[in-house]
Phi, psi and omega in degrees: 000136177274125181298334182293341182243053178276193183303314182299322181300312185291327174298312181295319183293312188278343179299318185248006184294149176272093191295137180280154177239166181288144179304320180295326175297311182296323180293315181291322178292323176295324180292319178296317183297334181268005187230091185299333181289328182260350186284111174202173184298323183295315182290320178293319179298321183296327180283312184297318190285359174257356177250108184303324181287319180293324178298313181289332172301313182296312181297322178295318179297318180299311183299325179283345184236012186288151180282152179296335179285349180283106183264330181268148178277138181237122177233356177276125188303318181295322177295321178300315181296322179293324180285318183275330186097139182295310185299314175301324177293318175304319187276329186259335181240074189286141177281069181201156355290172183269140177308316182294332175286317180301326184273358182310316177285351185223055185301328181298335181276338185305314178302327181293318179295319181293328179294322178292322178297313180297320180297320180292322178297318178294317179301319181296320179294316179300311183299318178295316182298318182289322178298318177298317179298330176271010181058036175281111185290340179256040186299336182290333179292320182290322179299313181294322179297317177293321177302322184263005185302328181241034184297323180296322179295317179299316182290326176292328172297324180290317190256341179225056186299324183293318178294321182291325177294324178295319177299316178300317180296318178300315184288331177290324182287320183242088189302327185276352185287129180290148180303321180296325178289323175295320179295316180300319183294317185274315183268336185088004176204171180255145185296333180288338173290320177298316182300314181299319179289320177300315179302323179286317181294325178284348180071031180298148183305141183301326179301315182294319179296321179296316184288337180266002183269101183300335181288353177253027185292357173288342177275129186311319186287319179292320177300320176305310183297313181298313180295323177296317178293321178296313181298319180295319184290316184289318183290339176296340179273356183118148183288002174258009182300136186297337182279343186299314180306322176292324177299314180299320179296319181290323177292321177300318177296317182299313184271349178061046175227163180298148180306313181304327180285324175298314182297316179296320181295315181293319180297320179292315178300323183279351180070033181235163176292164181285065179264355182298135183291132176278145178295351180272348185280000000 
């Protein structure tokens, strides 16, 4: 690890970086901008809110330009668009540079970054679904928190692909090594520390910081986010991942339903037969 690129270096770099977005996001936003019939806050929000980097770019911009009269915290993308206006957002929060351009010198790392994005999207879907089941009227807040739960990991794949590939190699070699320990060994810090500091530097709403804070997992909404992120991460390794039975039990406790019902629900969502291992097996 290079001492010149410790935690402080990455906080300073990523605080002001012009964060890259997915090519598909840029393409979809351009299509909407050119179609007056489909162009509205809801349609634009639907595109932005599935791209974790574009979402955090928008929230960062709002926090940096919010009016003093704004007393309530806003983390829902559609509300941000209604506050700022669609055209100002198109002009001031541009979907550029593109992730695919940024990765040109390190193409081998791109699939890894895209997998984390996909994992975040799945976590967001799980979190929203469970929040609705718990009759949480503000389920979109929980969904956004789950979408951004691993934003530091996504950004480090963009800006430090070689180091992240090294972490990946270490974990492949040492199967039992925890992610945080691998990050500490290679980077000299853990990504959740970077994420917490970035969120503060960006001035993200306190509500969002609370929902993304794993140490507050005793609170049901935070626990929802944590369990959604865990399920998405573990299932990305395959439905035989050893950590999944514990995930199912925790989700069952959260939703207050039988474990078997959780397994059937997740299997249906994943579009697979009920081959998921039960914790009782």
